[in-house]
C-alpha positions in Angstrom: 12.2 10.6 39.9 9.5 8.6 41.6 6.3 7.6 39.9 3.5 6.8 42.4 0.6 4.7 41.1 -2.6 3.8 42.7 -4.3 0.8 40.9 -8.0 0.1 41.5 -9.8 -2.9 40.2 -13.5 -2.5 40.1 -16.6 -4.3 38.6 -16.7 -7.1 39.7 -13.4 -7.6 41.4 -12.3 -5.0 44.0 -8.6 -4.4 44.8 -6.7 -1.3 45.9 -3.0 -0.8 46.5 -0.2 1.9 46.0 3.3 1.2 44.9 6.3 3.2 43.7 7.1 2.2 40.1 10.6 1.1 39.2 12.5 1.6 36.0 12.6 -1.6 34.0 13.8 -0.2 30.6 15.6 3.1 30.6 15.9 3.2 26.9 12.1 3.1 26.4 11.3 4.8 29.7 9.1 1.9 31.0 8.0 1.7 34.7 6.4 -1.3 36.2 4.3 -1.7 39.3 6.5 -4.1 41.4 3.7 -6.1 42.8 1.2 -7.4 40.3 -2.4 -8.2 41.4 -3.4 -11.9 41.7 -6.8 -12.3 40.2 -8.7 -15.6 40.8 -12.2 -16.7 40.1 -12.3 -15.8 36.4 -14.5 -17.9 34.2 -12.4 -19.8 31.7 -13.5 -19.4 28.1 -15.6 -16.3 28.8 -14.4 -13.0 27.3 -13.6 -10.2 29.8 -13.4 -6.5 29.1 -10.7 -4.4 30.8 -11.2 -0.6 30.7 -8.5 1.8 31.7 -8.9 5.3 33.2 -5.9 7.3 34.5 -5.5 10.7 36.0 -3.0 12.5 38.2 -0.2 15.0 38.2 2.4 13.4 35.9 3.8 16.5 34.2 4.6 14.8 30.9 1.8 13.7 28.6 0.8 10.1 29.0 -0.2 8.1 26.0 -1.3 4.9 27.7 -0.4 1.8 29.6 0.8 -1.6 28.8 -1.2 -4.2 30.7 0.6 -7.4 31.3 -1.0 -10.6 32.4 0.3 -14.1 33.1 -1.6 -17.4 33.6 -0.4 -19.5 36.4 2.6 -21.3 35.1 2.2 -19.7 31.7 3.9 -17.1 29.6 3.5 -13.4 30.0 1.5 -11.4 27.5 0.8 -7.7 27.1 -1.2 -5.2 25.2 -0.9 -1.4 24.9 -4.1 0.3 26.0 -4.6 4.0 25.3 -6.1 5.8 28.3 -9.8 5.8 28.3 -10.1 2.7 26.0 -10.4 -1.0 26.7 -9.3 -4.4 25.5 -10.8 -7.9 25.6 -9.2 -11.2 26.7 -10.6 -14.7 27.1 -9.0 -16.5 30.1 -8.2 -20.2 29.6 -7.7 -20.6 33.4 -9.3 -19.0 36.4 -6.0 -17.6 37.9 -4.2 -14.5 36.5 -1.7 -11.9 37.4 -2.5 -8.4 36.0 -0.1 -5.5 36.2 0.2 -2.1 34.4 3.4 -0.9 32.8 3.6 2.9 32.4 5.4 3.9 29.2 6.8 7.4 28.9 8.1 8.5 25.5 9.1 11.9 26.8 12.2 13.0 28.7 12.6 10.8 31.7 13.3 13.6 34.2 10.2 15.6 33.2 7.5 13.4 34.5 7.7 13.3 38.3 4.4 13.2 40.2 1.6 10.8 41.1 -1.1 9.1 39.0 -4.2 7.1 39.7 -5.1 4.3 37.4 -8.6 2.8 37.6 -9.2 -0.5 35.9 -12.7 -2.0 35.4 -12.6 -5.8 34.8 -15.9 -7.3 33.8 -17.2 -10.4 32.0 -19.9 -8.2 30.3 -19.1 -5.6 27.6 -21.7 -3.0 28.6 -22.1 -1.4 32.0 -25.4 0.2 33.0 -25.6 3.9 33.7 -28.4 6.5 34.0 -28.6 7.0 30.3 -29.1 3.3 29.5 -32.7 2.6 28.4 -32.4 -1.0 27.2 -29.6 -3.4 28.2 -29.9 -7.1 27.2 -27.1 -9.4 28.1 -29.0 -12.6 26.8 -27.3 -14.7 29.5 -30.4 -16.6 30.4 -29.9 -20.4 30.3 -33.6 -21.1 29.7 -37.0 -19.5 29.3 -38.9 -17.3 26.9 -37.5 -13.9 27.9 -34.3 -11.9 27.8 -34.4 -9.7 30.9 -33.5 -6.0 30.7 -30.6 -5.0 33.0 -31.1 -1.2 32.5 -33.6 -1.0 35.4 -36.4 0.0 33.0 -38.1 -3.4 32.8 -37.9 -3.5 29.0 -37.8 -7.3 28.9 -37.8 -9.0 25.5 -40.1 -12.0 24.7 -38.6 -14.6 22.5 -40.0 -16.2 19.4 -37.9 -19.2 18.4 -34.4 -17.7 18.8 -32.1 -20.4 20.3 -29.9 -19.8 23.4 -26.3 -20.5 22.4 -22.7 -19.6 23.4 -22.1 -16.0 22.4 -19.5 -13.2 22.4 -19.9 -12.7 26.1 -21.5 -15.6 27.9 -24.8 -16.5 26.1 -26.4 -15.1 23.0 -29.5 -15.8 20.8 -29.3 -17.6 17.4 -31.8 -16.6 14.7 -32.8 -18.9 11.8 -33.3 -16.1 9.2 -37.1 -16.7 8.7 -39.2 -17.1 11.8 -37.2 -16.0 14.9 -37.3 -12.6 16.6 -37.6 -10.9 20.0 -40.2 -8.3 21.0 -40.0 -5.5 23.6 -43.3 -3.8 24.3 -43.5 0.0 23.9 -42.5 2.1 26.9 -41.8 5.7 27.6 -38.1 4.9 28.2 -37.8 3.8 24.6 -39.5 6.9 23.2 -36.3 8.8 22.7 -36.5 12.2 21.1 -33.2 14.1 21.8 -30.1 11.9 21.5 -29.8 8.1 20.8 -27.2 5.4 20.6 -28.1 2.0 19.3 -25.3 -0.7 19.6 -25.0 -4.4 19.6 -22.8 -7.4 19.0 -23.8 -9.3 15.8 -22.6 -12.5 14.1 -24.4 -12.7 10.7 -24.0 -15.9 8.7 -25.8 -15.0 5.5 -25.6 -11.9 3.2 -29.2 -10.6 3.2 -31.3 -7.6 4.3 -31.6 -7.7 8.2 -33.5 -5.5 10.6 -31.4 -5.7 13.7 -33.5 -3.2 15.7 -36.9 -1.9 14.5 -39.2 0.6 16.3 -41.5 1.7 13.5 -42.1 5.4 13.4 -39.0 6.1 15.5 -35.7 4.4 14.7 -34.2 1.4 12.9 -30.8 -0.3 12.8 -30.2 -2.7 10.0 -27.8 -4.5 7.6 -28.3 -4.3 3.9 -27.9 -7.2 1.6 -24.5 -5.8 0.4 -23.2 -6.0 3.9 -23.3 -2.3 4.7 -25.2 -1.2 7.8 -27.3 1.8 8.7 -29.1 3.8 11.4 -32.3 5.5 10.4 -34.8 7.9 12.2 -38.3 8.7 11.2 -40.2 12.0 11.2 -42.5 11.3 8.3 -41.8 9.6 5.0 -39.0 9.0 3.9 -36.7 7.7 6.6 -33.5 9.7 7.1 -30.5 7.5 7.6 -26.7 7.1 7.5 -25.2 4.1 5.7 -21.7 2.8 6.1 -19.2 2.4 3.3 -17.7 -0.7 5.1 -19.3 -4.1 5.2 -20.1 -6.2 8.3 -18.1 -9.4 7.9 -19.9 -12.8 7.9 -19.2 -15.6 10.4 -17.5 -13.5 13.0 -18.5 -11.2 15.8 -18.6 -7.4 15.1 -19.7 -4.5 17.3 -22.0 -2.1 15.5 -23.1 1.3 16.8 -25.0 4.2 15.5 -25.8 7.6 17.0 -28.0 10.5 16.2 -28.3 14.0 17.9 -31.6 15.7 17.3 -30.1 19.1 18.0 -27.1 19.1 15.8 -28.7 16.6 13.3 -25.5 14.6 13.2 -25.4 10.9 12.5 -22.4 8.7 13.3 -21.6 5.0 12.7 -19.0 2.9 14.4 -17.6 -0.6 13.5 -15.7 -2.3 16.3 -15.2 1.0 18.0 -13.8 2.8 15.0 -15.9 5.8 13.7 -16.3 5.0 10.0 -18.7 7.7 8.9 -20.6 10.8 10.1 -23.0 13.1 8.3 -25.4 15.9 9.0 -29.0 15.7 7.8 -31.0 18.9 8.7 -34.2 17.2 7.8 -33.8 14.2 10.1 -35.6 14.2 13.4 -36.3 11.7 16.3 -39.9 11.3 17.2 -41.8 9.1 19.7 -43.7 6.1 18.5 -46.3 3.8 20.2 -45.0 0.8 18.2 -43.1 -2.1 20.0 -39.4 -2.7 19.5 -38.4 -5.7 17.5 -35.0 -7.4 17.5 -34.1 -9.5 14.5 -36.9 -8.5 12.1 -38.9 -5.6 10.7 -42.0 -4.6 12.6 -45.5 -5.0 11.2 -44.2 -6.3 7.8 -42.5 -9.3 9.5 -39.6 -9.4 7.0 -35.8 -8.9 7.0 -35.2 -11.6 9.6 -31.8 -12.1 11.2 -29.7 -15.1 10.2 -27.0 -15.6 12.8 -26.4 -14.5 16.4 -27.0 -11.4 18.4 -25.4 -10.8 21.8 -25.3 -7.8 24.1 -27.6 -5.0 22.9 -27.9 -1.5 24.4 -30.0 1.6 23.5 -29.1 4.8 25.3 -30.5 8.3 25.6 -27.2 9.9 24.6 -24.7 10.0 21.8 -21.9 7.7 23.1 -18.3 7.8 22.0 -16.2 4.7 21.3 -12.6 3.6 21.1 -11.1 0.8 19.0 -11.9 -2.6 20.4 -8.7 -4.6 21.0 -8.9 -8.3 21.3 -6.5 -10.7 23.0 -5.7 -11.9 19.5 -3.5 -8.8 19.2 -1.5 -9.6 22.4 2.2 -10.2 22.0 4.3 -12.5 24.1 6.8 -11.1 26.6 9.5 -13.7 26.6 13.3 -13.5 27.0 14.8 -13.4 23.6 16.5 -16.7 22.6 20.3 -16.7 22.9 20.8 -18.3 19.5 19.0 -18.9 16.2 17.7 -22.4 16.2 15.6 -24.8 14.0 14.4 -27.8 16.0 13.7 -31.3 14.6 10.1 -31.6 13.6 7.8 -33.7 15.8 6.5 -36.3 15.2 9.0 -37.7 12.7 8.2 -39.8 10.8 4.7 -38.3 10.5 1.4 -38.7 8.7 0.0 -36.3 7.7 0.8 -33.4 10.1 4.0 -32.4 11.9 5.1 -29.4 14.0 8.3 -27.3 13.4 9.7 -25.2 16.2 12.2 -22.4 15.7 13.8 -19.5 17.7 14.5 -16.0 16.3 17.2 -13.9 18.0 16.3 -10.5 16.6 13.6 -8.9 14.5 14.0 -10.1 10.9 12.1 -11.4 7.8 11.5 -15.1 8.1 10.7 -17.7 5.5 10.1 -21.4 6.2 10.1 -23.5 3.0 9.5 -27.2 2.3 11.5 -28.9 -0.4 11.5 -32.4 -1.9 14.6 -34.6 -2.3 15.6 -33.0 -5.6 15.3 -29.5 -4.2 11.9 -28.6 -5.7 10.0 -26.1 -3.6 6.8 -27.7 -2.3 5.2 -25.0 -0.2 6.0 -22.0 2.0 4.8 -22.1 5.6 5.9 -18.7 6.9 6.8 -15.6 5.0 6.9 -12.4 7.0 8.6 -10.4 9.7 9.0 -11.8 13.2 9.9 -10.4 16.5 12.5 -12.1 18.7 11.0 -15.2 20.3 10.1 -18.9 20.0 7.6 -20.0 17.4 6.0 -23.1 16.0 4.3 -23.9 12.7 2.5 -27.0 11.3 2.8 -28.7 7.9 -0.2 -30.8 6.8 1.7 -32.8 4.2 0.2 -30.7 1.3 1.8 -28.7 -1.5 1.1 -25.0 -2.3 -1.9 -26.1 -4.3 -3.3 -28.0 -1.3 -2.7 -31.3 -2.9 -1.4 -34.1 -0.6 2.2 -35.1 -1.3 3.5 -38.6 -1.6 5.5 -40.7 0.9 9.2 -39.7 1.0 12.0 -37.6 2.4 11.4 -33.8 2.6 13.6 -30.9 3.8 12.5 -27.8 5.6 14.6 -24.6 5.8 14.3 -21.5 7.9 15.7 -18.4 6.2 16.2 -15.1 7.9 18.1 -12.0 6.9 21.2 -13.4 8.6 20.8 -17.2 9.0 19.7 -20.3 7.2 19.2 -23.8 8.8 17.8 -26.9 7.1 16.6 -30.3 8.5 15.3 -33.5 7.1 11.9 -35.2 7.8 10.1 -38.3 6.6 6.5 -38.6 5.6 5.2 -42.2 5.8 1.7 -43.0 4.6 
């Protein structure tokens, strides 16, 4: 049966074409758009967000799409994307091919029809809509302000936070004691029905941090044990929801909190996953004439941010989220090697680091072990299951206790469920 796809690329790259998909894997019922899109002009090193929306008259239920991309002259990679969700990738070149693969796990003859797939490709994580009240990208290269992209002119003045490379483009780095940003009070920030506060954060110290503070209205903060919380104020005490999971140090995380003043329901999300919700019948959103602070508490001038903050959005709605998938989870699409192979390490002799390449024919457990001349096990480099493909691993000339080994002959073995191969190498200091 024919599968007709229309693929639309929007924001900021615009393409449109229609193709009849062809069967590329009858066993798994995969169908590929024959002509992939050539995308140029991407900014190397800047993370891009790809969002997928699909609708149409396919009679069988559709779980999602594989999106495949290939750098010019490079290997193909893919990621499975549930419909309505998104993934992130950071191009290392400005030229890419991007193509969807429709995967049908139902009976092949039951899914005739047509389908429209819309793909939004953007170098920013957030996109403005009518419910966005504050949207800071922090992409300024200089100056004392971060400019609001929501259309509400809620610009943030800066006190000491340093412009730096961020999660998407630029971000602001806070020193933990005397840096913050300030947004003056405005009607658009006096939200009294539904609210979502969300931001990308990179904390570098375990301490109490006020991420967003609008006294007398709402606050978003990280506790000194690493949990995070959204609170609303309608008279003392604050009413809040606090996570059971911690925000990791020294890496980017997306934090979001929502509150609905009608249902009295709080929700918290970490990297797109809902991790907690609760109902507090005594909680209420109220307006406040206080300014909004980023990176510190309000009038008390405490709980300063230590680390980086990137894209930040406040909305007059309770937004929903889907798990955030990074390019780190992409898998290689390569032709399976014909034979199991362990290559000679390079360089050889070496000091102190060398690379070992190996090919796996079928999915299997794999161990790579280093031995000395008398057969004593020095360290294990790989111990886990591998898909078919070509791999490489480095040895730094240290044992399992991270102690440098002496000059001499060493052996390395690759062991799978079916095969064992061993080669010799020489460490010269």
